[in-house]
C-alpha positions as CSV (number, residue, x, y, z in Angstrom):
1,M,-2.9,26.3,-3.7
2,A,-1.6,28.4,-0.9
3,A,1.9,28.1,0.4
4,P,2.3,25.7,3.2
5,K,1.2,27.0,6.6
6,K,3.3,26.6,9.7
7,S,1.8,24.1,12.1
8,N,4.9,23.5,14.1
9,A,3.7,26.0,16.8
10,R,0.9,28.4,17.4
11,R,-0.3,31.0,19.9
12,D,-2.5,29.5,22.5
13,G,-4.5,32.6,23.3
14,R,-2.4,33.8,26.2
15,A,-0.2,36.8,25.6
16,G,3.4,35.9,24.8
17,Q,2.9,32.1,25.1
18,V,3.3,29.6,22.3
19,A,1.4,26.3,22.3
20,P,3.1,23.0,21.4
21,P,2.9,21.9,17.8
22,P,-0.3,20.0,16.8
23,G,1.7,17.0,15.5
24,K,5.0,15.3,16.2
25,V,7.1,12.6,14.4
26,R,10.5,11.2,15.0
27,L,13.4,12.6,13.0
28,S,14.0,9.2,11.4
29,Q,10.4,8.9,10.3
30,V,10.7,12.1,8.3
31,V,13.2,10.4,5.9
32,T,11.1,7.3,5.6
33,T,7.4,7.5,6.3
34,F,6.5,11.2,6.7
35,G,8.8,12.9,4.3
36,P,7.9,15.8,2.0
37,G,4.6,15.1,0.2
38,A,3.4,12.6,2.8
39,M,-0.1,12.8,4.2
40,V,-0.4,12.8,8.0
41,D,-3.4,12.5,10.3
42,L,-3.6,14.9,13.2
43,L,-6.2,15.0,15.9
44,D,-8.7,17.2,14.1
45,H,-7.2,17.6,10.7
46,A,-5.2,16.0,8.0
47,V,-2.1,17.7,6.6
48,L,0.5,17.3,3.8
49,V,4.1,17.6,4.8
50,G,5.7,20.6,3.1
51,G,8.7,20.3,0.8
52,T,12.3,21.1,2.0
53,D,11.8,24.8,0.9
54,Y,9.4,25.1,3.9
55,W,11.6,23.5,6.5
56,R,12.8,26.0,9.1
57,Y,16.1,25.6,11.0
58,D,17.4,27.6,14.0
59,K,19.0,30.7,12.4
60,G,21.5,30.8,15.3
61,A,23.0,27.5,14.1
62,P,22.9,27.5,10.3
63,T,25.1,24.4,9.9
64,T,23.1,22.3,12.3
65,G,22.2,18.9,11.1
66,F,24.6,18.5,8.1
67,I,25.9,15.0,7.6
68,A,29.0,14.2,5.6
69,E,29.3,11.0,3.5
70,P,31.4,11.4,0.3
71,R,30.6,8.0,-1.3
72,L,26.9,8.6,-0.9
73,Y,27.3,12.2,-2.3
74,D,29.0,10.9,-5.4
75,A,26.3,8.3,-6.1
76,V,23.4,10.6,-5.5
77,A,24.8,13.7,-7.2
78,R,25.4,11.7,-10.4
79,R,21.7,10.6,-10.6
80,L,20.2,14.0,-9.7
81,D,22.5,15.9,-12.1
82,A,20.4,14.3,-14.9
83,K,17.3,16.0,-13.5
84,G,19.1,19.4,-13.2
85,V,19.4,19.2,-9.5
86,K,22.8,20.4,-8.2
87,L,23.7,19.3,-4.6
88,N,25.8,21.4,-2.3
89,V,29.2,19.8,-2.1
90,G,29.7,20.8,1.5
91,G,26.2,20.2,2.7
92,A,24.3,17.8,0.6
93,F,22.6,15.9,3.4
94,R,20.8,17.4,6.4
95,L,18.8,16.1,9.3
96,P,15.2,17.3,9.6
97,P,14.8,20.3,11.9
98,A,14.3,19.2,15.5
99,G,11.8,21.0,17.7
100,D,12.1,21.7,21.4
101,D,9.1,20.6,23.4
102,S,10.1,22.7,26.4
103,A,10.3,25.9,24.3
104,P,8.3,25.6,21.1
105,N,9.5,28.0,18.4
106,P,7.1,28.9,15.5
107,Y,10.1,29.6,13.3
108,V,11.8,26.2,13.7
109,G,10.2,23.0,12.3
110,I,8.5,21.5,9.3
111,S,5.6,23.5,7.7
112,V,2.5,21.6,6.5
113,I,-0.6,22.5,4.6
114,E,-4.2,21.4,5.3
115,F,-4.9,18.5,2.9
116,P,-7.4,17.4,2.0
117,A,-9.6,20.5,2.3
118,W,-12.9,18.5,1.9
119,F,-14.6,17.5,5.1
120,I,-17.5,15.2,6.0
121,C,-20.1,16.2,8.7
122,Q,-20.3,13.4,11.2
123,E,-24.0,14.1,11.9
124,C,-25.5,14.4,8.4
125,R,-22.7,13.1,6.1
126,A,-22.6,16.4,4.1
127,L,-19.5,16.8,2.0
128,W,-18.2,20.4,2.2
129,H,-15.0,22.3,1.4
130,A,-13.2,23.9,4.4
131,K,-13.7,27.4,3.1
132,D,-17.5,27.0,3.5
133,L,-17.4,25.7,7.0
134,E,-17.3,27.4,10.4
135,S,-14.4,27.0,12.7
136,E,-14.7,26.5,16.5
137,K,-11.9,25.6,18.9
138,G,-9.8,24.3,16.1
139,R,-12.4,22.1,14.5
140,Y,-14.7,22.6,11.5
141,I,-18.4,22.8,12.2
142,H,-21.3,22.2,9.8
143,R,-24.7,23.6,10.3
144,C,-27.0,20.7,9.4
145,S,-30.1,22.7,10.2
146,N,-31.1,25.7,12.3
147,S,-31.0,23.6,15.4
148,K,-28.4,21.0,14.6
149,R,-24.7,21.2,14.2
150,G,-22.1,18.5,13.5
151,T,-18.3,18.4,13.8
152,C,-16.4,17.6,10.6
153,V,-13.5,15.2,9.8
154,P,-11.3,15.1,6.7
155,V,-12.5,13.0,3.8
156,R,-10.3,9.9,3.4
157,F,-10.2,10.1,-0.4
158,V,-7.8,12.1,-2.6
159,A,-6.7,11.9,-6.2
160,T,-3.3,11.1,-7.7
161,C,-1.7,9.8,-10.9
162,P,1.0,7.3,-11.8
163,K,3.5,10.1,-12.0
164,G,3.0,11.0,-8.3
165,H,1.1,14.3,-8.6
166,L,-1.6,14.9,-6.0
167,E,-4.8,16.9,-5.7
168,E,-8.2,17.0,-4.1
169,F,-10.7,14.4,-5.3
170,P,-13.0,16.0,-7.9
171,W,-16.3,15.4,-6.1
172,V,-18.4,17.7,-8.3
173,H,-16.9,16.4,-11.5
174,F,-17.5,12.8,-10.3
175,H,-21.1,13.5,-9.6
176,R,-21.8,15.3,-12.9
177,A,-19.9,12.8,-15.0
178,A,-22.7,10.3,-14.4
179,G,-24.9,12.4,-16.8
180,S,-26.5,14.8,-14.3
181,D,-26.7,18.5,-15.1
182,C,-27.0,19.4,-11.4
183,K,-24.4,21.8,-10.1
184,G,-23.5,19.4,-7.3
185,S,-23.5,22.0,-4.6
186,N,-25.2,19.8,-2.0
187,L,-23.3,16.5,-1.9
188,F,-23.4,13.8,0.8
189,L,-21.0,10.9,1.2
190,E,-22.8,7.8,2.6
191,E,-21.1,4.5,3.6
192,D,-21.8,1.5,5.7
193,A,-19.5,-0.1,8.3
194,S,-17.7,-2.3,5.8
195,G,-15.9,0.6,4.1
196,D,-16.0,-1.2,0.8
197,L,-15.9,1.3,-2.1
198,S,-19.0,-0.2,-3.7
199,Q,-20.9,0.7,-0.5
200,V,-19.5,4.3,-0.4
201,V,-22.0,6.4,-2.3
202,V,-21.9,10.0,-3.4
203,R,-25.5,11.4,-3.2
204,C,-26.8,14.7,-4.3
205,G,-29.3,16.4,-2.0
206,D,-30.7,18.4,-4.9
207,C,-31.3,15.9,-7.6
208,N,-31.0,12.7,-5.4
209,A,-28.6,11.1,-7.9
210,R,-26.5,8.4,-6.4
211,R,-23.1,7.0,-7.6
212,P,-20.9,4.4,-5.9
213,L,-17.3,5.5,-5.4
214,S,-16.1,2.2,-6.8
215,T,-16.9,3.5,-10.3
216,A,-14.0,6.0,-9.9
217,R,-11.6,3.1,-10.3
218,E,-12.8,2.5,-13.9
219,P,-10.5,3.9,-16.6
220,K,-10.8,7.5,-17.5
221,V,-13.8,8.2,-15.3
222,L,-11.8,10.9,-13.5
223,P,-10.5,14.0,-15.4
224,R,-6.9,14.4,-16.5
225,C,-4.3,15.2,-13.9
226,G,-3.6,18.8,-13.3
227,A,0.2,18.1,-12.6
228,R,-0.2,19.6,-9.1
229,R,2.4,19.1,-6.4
230,P,1.0,21.0,-3.4
231,W,3.8,20.1,-1.1
232,L,6.1,22.4,-3.2
233,G,3.9,25.5,-2.6
234,Y,2.7,28.2,-5.1
235,E,5.1,27.3,-7.9
236,G,5.0,23.6,-7.3
237,N,2.9,22.5,-10.4
238,D,4.9,20.3,-12.8
239,P,6.1,22.5,-15.7
240,D,6.0,19.5,-18.0
241,G,2.3,19.0,-17.4
242,C,0.7,15.6,-17.2
243,E,-1.3,13.5,-19.7
244,E,-2.4,10.8,-17.2
245,H,-5.9,10.5,-15.8
246,L,-6.4,10.8,-12.1
247,N,-6.7,7.8,-9.8
248,L,-8.8,7.4,-6.7
249,L,-6.5,7.1,-3.7
250,V,-7.3,6.3,0.0
251,R,-4.9,8.8,1.7
252,T,-4.0,6.3,4.5
253,A,-3.3,3.4,2.0
254,T,0.3,2.0,1.8
255,S,0.4,3.0,-1.9
256,A,-0.2,6.7,-1.0
257,Y,3.5,7.4,-0.4
258,F,6.7,5.7,-1.3
259,S,9.8,7.3,0.1
260,H,12.9,6.4,-2.0
261,S,16.2,6.7,-0.4
262,V,19.8,5.7,-1.1
263,S,22.2,4.7,1.8
264,A,25.9,4.0,2.3
265,L,28.0,2.6,5.1
266,S,30.9,4.7,6.4
267,I,34.0,2.9,5.4
268,P,37.6,4.0,4.6
269,D,37.3,6.0,1.4
270,E,40.6,5.3,-0.4
271,A,39.6,7.1,-3.6
272,R,38.8,10.3,-1.7
273,E,42.0,10.0,0.5
274,L,44.1,9.7,-2.6
275,L,42.4,12.7,-4.2
276,D,43.0,14.8,-1.1
277,K,46.7,13.8,-1.1
278,V,47.2,14.5,-4.7
279,S,45.5,18.0,-4.4
280,A,47.6,19.0,-1.4
281,P,49.6,22.1,-2.4
282,E,53.1,20.6,-1.7
283,L,52.5,17.6,-3.8
284,W,50.3,19.2,-6.5
285,K,52.9,21.7,-7.6
286,V,55.3,18.7,-8.4
287,I,52.9,16.4,-10.2
288,K,50.1,18.6,-11.6
289,E,51.3,18.1,-15.2
290,A,52.6,14.5,-14.9
291,D,51.5,11.7,-17.2
292,L,51.4,8.0,-16.3
293,E,55.2,7.5,-17.0
294,D,56.1,10.7,-15.1
295,V,54.3,9.5,-12.0
296,A,56.6,6.4,-11.8
297,Y,59.7,8.6,-12.5
298,L,58.8,11.2,-9.9
299,R,58.1,8.5,-7.3
300,K,61.7,7.3,-7.6
301,K,63.3,10.8,-7.7
302,V,61.3,13.1,-5.5
303,G,61.1,12.3,-1.8
304,V,57.7,14.0,-1.1
305,V,56.1,12.1,-3.9
306,R,57.5,8.8,-2.8
307,E,56.4,9.4,0.8
308,E,52.9,10.7,0.2
309,L,52.0,8.2,-2.5
310,A,53.4,5.1,-0.8
311,G,50.9,2.2,-1.2
312,Y,49.1,3.7,-4.2
313,A,49.5,2.2,-7.7
314,D,50.7,4.6,-10.5
315,E,47.5,4.1,-12.4
316,D,45.4,5.2,-9.5
317,V,47.5,8.3,-9.0
318,F,47.2,9.2,-12.6
319,A,43.4,8.7,-12.5
320,A,43.2,11.1,-9.5
321,L,45.2,13.6,-11.5
322,E,42.8,13.4,-14.4
323,V,39.9,13.9,-12.0
324,I,41.4,17.2,-10.8
325,R,42.7,18.5,-14.1
326,K,39.7,17.6,-16.3
327,G,36.8,17.7,-13.8
328,K,36.0,14.0,-14.4
329,A,33.9,12.0,-12.1
330,L,35.8,10.3,-9.3
331,P,36.2,6.7,-10.3
332,R,34.5,4.6,-7.7
333,D,33.2,1.1,-7.1
334,G,29.4,0.8,-6.7
335,L,28.1,1.5,-3.2
336,R,27.6,-2.1,-2.2
337,T,30.7,-3.4,-4.1
338,A,33.0,-1.0,-2.1
339,E,31.5,-2.1,1.2
340,Y,31.7,-5.8,0.3
341,K,35.5,-5.4,-0.5
342,W,36.0,-3.7,2.8
343,F,34.3,-6.5,4.7
344,L,36.3,-9.1,2.9
345,S,39.6,-7.3,3.8
346,Q,39.0,-7.5,7.5
347,P,41.5,-9.6,9.5
348,D,40.5,-12.3,12.1
349,E,39.2,-11.2,15.4
350,Q,41.8,-11.1,18.2
351,P,40.6,-11.7,21.8
352,G,40.9,-8.6,23.9
353,A,41.6,-6.2,21.0
354,A,40.2,-2.7,21.7
355,M,38.0,-0.9,19.2
356,P,39.1,2.5,18.0
357,R,37.1,5.4,19.5
358,N,37.6,7.9,16.7
359,Q,36.2,5.8,13.8
360,D,32.7,5.1,12.6
361,Y,33.5,1.6,11.6
362,F,35.2,-1.5,13.0
363,A,34.8,-5.1,11.9
364,R,36.6,-8.3,12.3
365,R,36.3,-11.8,10.7
366,L,35.0,-14.5,13.0
367,P,37.7,-17.2,13.2
368,T,36.3,-20.5,11.7
369,A,37.6,-22.5,14.6
370,E,35.4,-20.5,17.0
371,A,32.3,-20.9,14.9
372,P,32.2,-24.0,12.7
373,L,29.9,-23.5,9.7
374,P,28.6,-25.6,6.8
375,A,30.7,-25.7,3.6
376,S,28.2,-23.4,1.8
377,I,29.1,-20.6,4.2
378,E,32.5,-18.9,3.4
379,R,32.9,-16.6,6.3
380,V,31.2,-14.5,9.0
381,V,32.2,-10.9,9.7
382,L,31.3,-9.2,13.0
383,A,30.8,-5.4,12.5
384,K,31.0,-4.0,16.0
385,K,30.7,-0.4,14.9
386,L,28.7,0.7,11.8
387,R,27.4,4.0,10.6
388,Q,24.9,4.2,7.9
389,V,23.8,7.5,6.2
390,R,20.5,7.3,4.4
391,A,19.2,10.2,2.2
392,Q,15.8,10.5,0.6
393,I,16.1,11.5,-3.0
394,G,12.4,11.5,-4.1
395,L,8.9,10.1,-3.8
396,T,6.4,8.2,-5.8
397,R,2.8,7.2,-5.4
398,L,0.7,4.1,-6.4
399,S,3.9,2.0,-7.0
400,G,7.5,2.3,-5.9
401,A,10.5,2.7,-8.1
402,T,12.9,-0.3,-8.2
403,P,16.5,0.1,-7.1
404,N,19.3,-1.8,-8.7
405,L,21.6,-4.3,-7.0
406,Q,23.8,-1.5,-5.7
407,G,20.8,0.0,-3.9
408,D,20.8,2.9,-6.3
409,Y,18.3,4.2,-8.8
410,E,19.5,4.1,-12.4
411,D,16.7,6.3,-13.6
412,A,15.6,9.0,-11.1
413,S,13.3,10.7,-13.7
414,R,10.2,9.0,-12.3
415,L,10.8,10.4,-8.8
416,Q,9.0,13.5,-7.7
417,P,11.2,16.2,-6.1
418,L,11.3,17.0,-2.4
419,G,11.9,20.7,-2.9
420,L,12.3,23.3,-5.6
421,T,15.2,25.6,-4.5
422,T,17.1,23.7,-1.8
423,D,20.5,22.1,-2.7
424,W,20.4,19.4,0.0
425,L,18.4,16.3,0.8
426,P,16.7,15.1,4.0
427,A,19.0,12.5,5.6
428,M,19.5,10.5,8.8
429,E,22.3,8.4,10.2
430,L,22.2,5.1,12.1
431,R,24.9,4.0,14.4
432,G,24.9,0.3,15.4
433,E,26.3,-3.1,14.8
434,G,25.9,-5.9,12.4
435,V,26.7,-9.4,11.3
436,L,27.8,-10.2,7.7
437,L,27.2,-13.7,6.3
438,V,29.1,-14.6,3.1
439,L,28.0,-17.6,1.1
440,N,30.5,-19.7,-0.7
441,E,30.6,-18.4,-4.3
442,K,31.2,-21.9,-5.9
443,A,28.3,-23.3,-4.0
444,V,26.0,-20.5,-5.1
445,S,27.2,-20.8,-8.7
446,D,26.8,-24.5,-8.8
447,W,23.3,-24.2,-7.3
448,E,22.3,-21.6,-10.0
449,K,23.1,-24.1,-12.7
450,L,20.7,-26.7,-11.5
451,K,17.8,-27.3,-13.9
452,A,15.2,-27.1,-11.2
453,V,16.6,-23.8,-10.1
454,Q,16.7,-22.4,-13.7
455,D,13.1,-23.5,-14.2
456,R,12.1,-21.8,-11.0
457,E,13.9,-18.6,-12.1
458,A,12.1,-18.6,-15.5
459,I,8.7,-18.7,-13.7
460,L,9.8,-15.9,-11.3
461,R,11.1,-13.8,-14.2
462,E,7.7,-14.2,-16.1
463,G,6.0,-12.9,-13.0
464,F,8.4,-10.0,-12.8
465,E,7.7,-9.0,-16.4
466,R,4.0,-9.1,-15.8
467,E,4.3,-6.8,-12.8
468,L,7.1,-4.4,-13.8
469,G,7.6,-5.0,-17.5
470,G,7.9,-1.7,-19.3
471,T,9.0,0.3,-16.2
472,G,12.7,0.0,-16.9
473,A,13.3,-2.2,-13.9
474,R,15.7,-5.1,-14.2
475,F,15.0,-8.6,-12.9
476,P,17.3,-9.1,-9.9
477,G,18.1,-12.7,-10.6
478,I,17.6,-16.0,-8.7
479,R,20.6,-15.3,-6.5
480,F,18.9,-12.2,-5.1
481,Y,15.7,-14.2,-4.3
482,L,17.9,-16.7,-2.4
483,L,19.8,-14.0,-0.4
484,H,16.6,-12.1,0.4
485,S,14.7,-15.1,1.6
486,L,17.6,-16.4,3.7
487,S,18.0,-12.9,5.2
488,H,14.3,-12.8,6.3
489,L,14.6,-16.3,7.9
490,L,17.7,-15.3,9.8
491,M,16.2,-12.0,11.0
492,S,13.2,-13.8,12.3
493,S,15.4,-16.3,14.2
494,I,17.9,-13.7,15.5
495,S,15.1,-11.4,16.7
496,L,14.0,-14.1,19.1
497,S,17.2,-13.9,21.2
498,C,19.3,-10.8,20.4
499,G,17.5,-8.3,22.6
500,Y,16.3,-6.1,19.8
501,A,12.8,-5.9,18.5
502,A,12.2,-7.5,15.1
503,S,11.5,-4.1,13.6
504,S,14.9,-2.8,14.9
505,L,16.8,-5.1,12.6
506,I,17.4,-4.2,9.0
507,E,19.0,-6.1,6.1
508,R,21.6,-5.0,3.5
509,L,22.1,-7.4,0.6
510,Y,25.3,-7.8,-1.3
511,C,24.4,-9.5,-4.6
512,A,26.2,-9.6,-8.0
513,P,25.9,-12.3,-10.6
514,A,28.6,-14.9,-11.2
515,E,29.8,-13.2,-14.4
516,D,30.4,-9.9,-12.6
517,P,34.0,-8.9,-12.0
518,L,33.4,-9.3,-8.3
519,P,30.5,-11.8,-7.7
520,M,28.7,-11.1,-4.4
521,A,26.5,-13.3,-2.3
522,A,26.3,-11.9,1.2
523,I,23.8,-10.7,3.8
524,L,24.4,-8.0,6.4
525,I,21.9,-7.9,9.3
526,M,22.4,-4.8,11.3
527,T,20.5,-2.7,13.9
528,G,18.3,0.0,12.4
529,T,17.6,2.0,15.5
530,P,19.1,5.6,15.8
531,G,21.0,6.5,18.9
532,A,22.6,4.3,21.6
533,E,19.8,1.7,21.4
534,G,21.5,0.3,18.3
535,T,24.8,-0.5,20.0
536,L,23.9,-2.8,22.8
537,G,26.1,-5.7,21.6
538,G,23.4,-8.4,21.5
539,L,23.6,-8.7,17.7
540,I,27.3,-9.4,17.7
541,E,26.9,-12.2,20.2
542,E,24.2,-13.8,18.0
543,G,26.7,-13.7,15.1
544,R,28.9,-16.1,17.1
545,A,26.0,-18.5,17.3
546,L,25.1,-18.3,13.6
547,L,25.0,-22.1,13.2
548,Q,22.2,-22.3,15.7
549,H,20.3,-19.6,13.8
550,L,20.9,-21.3,10.4
551,R,19.3,-24.5,11.9
552,R,16.4,-22.6,13.3
553,A,15.9,-20.8,10.0
554,F,15.9,-24.1,8.2
555,D,13.2,-25.4,10.5
556,M,11.1,-22.2,10.2
557,G,11.3,-22.2,6.4
558,T,10.6,-25.9,5.8
559,L,7.0,-25.7,7.0
560,C,4.7,-22.7,7.1
561,S,1.5,-22.5,8.9
562,N,-0.2,-21.7,5.6
563,D,1.1,-24.8,3.8
564,P,0.3,-26.3,1.4
565,V,-1.2,-23.0,0.0
566,C,2.0,-21.0,0.6
567,A,4.3,-23.7,-0.6
568,N,2.5,-24.1,-3.9
569,H,2.2,-20.4,-4.6
570,L,3.8,-19.2,-7.8
571,P,3.3,-16.1,-9.9
572,D,0.9,-16.8,-12.8
573,A,-1.6,-15.0,-14.9
574,Q,-4.2,-15.2,-12.1
575,A,-1.9,-14.4,-9.2
576,T,-2.1,-11.1,-7.4
577,R,1.5,-11.4,-6.1
578,N,3.7,-11.7,-9.2
579,L,7.0,-11.1,-7.4
580,E,6.9,-13.9,-4.8
581,G,7.1,-17.7,-4.8
582,A,6.5,-19.6,-1.6
583,A,6.3,-16.6,0.8
584,C,3.6,-15.2,3.1
585,H,3.1,-13.6,6.6
586,G,3.4,-17.1,8.2
587,C,7.0,-17.7,7.1
588,L,9.0,-14.9,5.3
589,F,7.4,-11.6,5.7
590,V,9.0,-9.3,8.3
591,A,8.3,-5.7,9.5
592,E,8.5,-3.4,6.5
593,P,11.2,-1.1,8.0
594,A,13.4,-4.2,8.2
595,C,13.1,-5.1,4.5
596,E,14.8,-3.4,1.6
597,R,12.2,-4.4,-0.9
598,F,8.8,-4.1,0.8
599,N,8.5,-7.9,1.4
600,R,8.8,-8.7,-2.2
601,Y,11.2,-10.9,-4.2
602,L,10.9,-13.8,-1.7
603,D,10.8,-17.6,-2.2
604,R,11.7,-19.9,0.7
605,A,11.7,-22.9,-1.7
606,L,15.0,-21.6,-2.9
607,V,16.5,-21.8,0.5
608,V,15.2,-25.0,2.1
609,P,13.2,-28.1,1.0
610,T,9.5,-27.1,0.8
611,M,6.3,-29.1,0.6
612,G,5.7,-30.2,-3.0
613,V,8.8,-28.5,-4.5
614,Q,11.8,-30.6,-5.5
615,G,15.4,-29.8,-6.3
616,T,15.5,-26.0,-5.7
617,A,16.8,-25.7,-2.1
618,F,20.2,-24.2,-1.5
619,F,20.4,-26.0,1.9
620,T,19.3,-29.5,1.0
621,E,20.0,-30.7,4.6
622,R,19.7,-29.1,8.0
623,P,23.0,-27.3,8.7
């Protein structure tokens, strides 16, 4: 496979002038929908986004686009180290290169390759490779006969495997696998208006053999995977090879590309601050050889130690010393646990208090007197300034990898790489506002002990095992289903009055079981729109009216337009949705950018009373 071609700009035929790029996407979309290895439709062609080795930045600004987030770096670097990927400590996360529409530059942008290279003639339905077609004004032309010509469009089928490799669909092999000894040099792809695979037929013009494309879905009909990764260029093939058989894939299907990212909110990083203080030259020369007892002694006797380390426990100081002296990993809480602790530490909101201008974060607890809430709600925190950094760490196809409750991936081995030589990851940052709702831990714990809830959990766990058993994924627990379902109901309610579009809100779930050192049961709903559009203030004001939204969410969840079918749905051996209970597009599903789990792990019967379900609701009465 040839190295990726640049399609970010091209000569337009006039001397010295550069035409605009043939395709554009938003920077934020590159980290989510159109990242390395994603297939994109252009006007006349289809392309595959090149890996990070083929991203070109302005050479006059080599540091442009780097984003700093120490907590995220520590979490991601630990996972990728196991795959032999070493991230640049000073520049691990980088924004995609931004083009300039007013002055296109062929040396700045994201390179792509033409993929797939098989095309269909729109006149005669002939199936031809691009190398055998004529090109005219940027489009491929097929000569159907001496007097007839047809324009060609990219075929909509490619081949992949469960490991995420990608290659052209083996048309000739598929034709000959039916028992024909024909060379397959004159193939046609015929289909009716339905688009059903059983009605898509590969026909040979020489031997007139016909074979429906639906048979490609049968086991081992297609050949073994060639371990190809064309988005990585010449040397992109997987050195470990692949023993899987290829699968038919519609390149525009939702299963064609899963972008896997890890995110972190910018909060005070006490562990990093202590490390910086301990490593400062003036303090380091005094305590560099100290043990735990020495730290306490030096704090009493040496003024600079006492002043610089005020407020830090001796054990924490000694741990920081060990990190520097022995190269140990910096001891940290999980990404979500650290953020949850920070939210809980926020004081009550004071009327008229000004927000700091030089910080990326600012939050205050909503006084209970100002917003009375049901006993099952412990507190509400209004985050008036938030910064989230999200980095893509890999991709999969056919099915997505499952993150843990910290939003991290315990096993990154399944993810395909984004580049071969780069020591950074594509990233984006969101600046906005948010509302955190914390459930009462005792109320949640008592609810989890109810027999009806435990029976419901057993059913959902069985469905999870049918769907993801053997993949290494862990069942998130009934508490997660509760939080996730309540989050979707609240987002649907808030979007009706906050001023933001429903797809501009995103969720962040804080969940840890009751036996965890720090149990968590909280929901953060925040704006997910880059730039100033995410800081309009409308979401904060809705946080003050949270009781109203809880009531509306209760009403929305109690009755769905698809009841009783929706209310009675449970994962079972015949179900196609094994990760959901009572959930559908009529009640719980939201825009996919807003959801952390692709609209899965949902069950409104755990939140509110539902038709035909008894004893499982967390809110038994309207708030």
